[in-house]
N, C-alpha and C positions, 0 to 999 in steps of 0.2 A: 061619619067615617072617621076612624081613629088614626092618628099620626103614626108613621113607622116607627117600629122599636128601633132604639139605637143598638150599636154592636156592643157586646159586653164590655171590652176594653174601654170604650168611649163613656159608657155609662157609669164605670168605675171609677173614672177620674185618676187620681194618684194610686188607688188601690188596684191598678188593672191586673198587676202580677196575682193577686189574690183571687180575683175573678176568673183570670184564665187557668190557673193552676190549681185551684182550689185549696183548701187548708191542710191537706194531708201531709205536706212537706213541712209545714210549719210544726205540726203536731209530733212528727217523726223527729225533728230536730230538737223540740223541745224534751222529748223523752229521752234522746241520747244526751242531751246536756245534762238531765236529772241523773241518768245513769252514771255519767263521769262524775257528777257531784258526789253521789253516794259512794262511788268507788275511791275517790279522793279521801273523804271521811273514813272509810274502812281502813284504806292503807296508812291513815295517819296513826292507828293504833298498833301497827305492826313495824318493828324495828327492821328497816331495811338497810341500815348502816350506810354506807356511802353511796348506794342507790336511791336513797329517798329524794335528794333534788333532782337528779336525771328523770325519775318516774314522775314526779309532782310537775316538772317542766313538760314532759311527754303529753301529760293529761291536759294541761293549760293549753298547749298547743293545738290538742285535738278539739278542745272546747273552742279556741278562738277561729279554727277553721271552719267549724260548723256556723258560728255566726257569720263570718265573712261570706261564705258561698251560699248560705241559706237566706239569712235575714237580710243580709246586703246585697244579695242578687249579684255578687261578683261573677257568678259564671255567665249571666246573662248581659253583663256590662260591656262596654266598649273596651277595646284594647288600652285605651290611655288609664283606665282605672286599674287594670293589671299592672301596668308599668308603675303607676304610683305606689301599689302594694309592692312590688319588687324593690323599688327604690327605698321604702320605708324599712323593708326587711334587710336590705343590704345595710343601711345606715345603722340599724340595730346591731347587727353582727360586728361592724366596725366598732361600734361603742363598746360591746362586750368584749371584744379582743383587746382593744386599749386598756380596759378595766383589768383585764387578765393579765396583760403585760406589766401593768403597774404594780399589781400585787405581787407578781412572781419575782420582779426585780428589787423589791425593797430590801433594805438591809435591816437587820435586827439591831436596834439600838440597846446597849446595855448600859445601865446606870453605875456610876462608879460608886464603890462602897463609902459609906458614910464613916469619916474618921472622927473619933472625939468622944 
């Protein structure tokens, strides 16, 4: 008589998420990341003027959200993981605001003309 088979999540160990959900999510996420990478490369050849940095940051944000939610399983994580992500984003926003305030309030220093 053979022993009873273990449940898929138990037999998969740490890879239980992959065993339960399959690899379709990962392949779709990978395809999305590759599409966004190609879009980033294609847009680097186009002169977007002042929109270049915001568009690049938007694409980078979309890539990071894909990695956070799909590969790091943040959607299935406990609330404490979401709280830590929110705290990290808040600290990054504060840091960027302080950098912007520093840059916007700087005085332009003029060098005195050289006499002689």
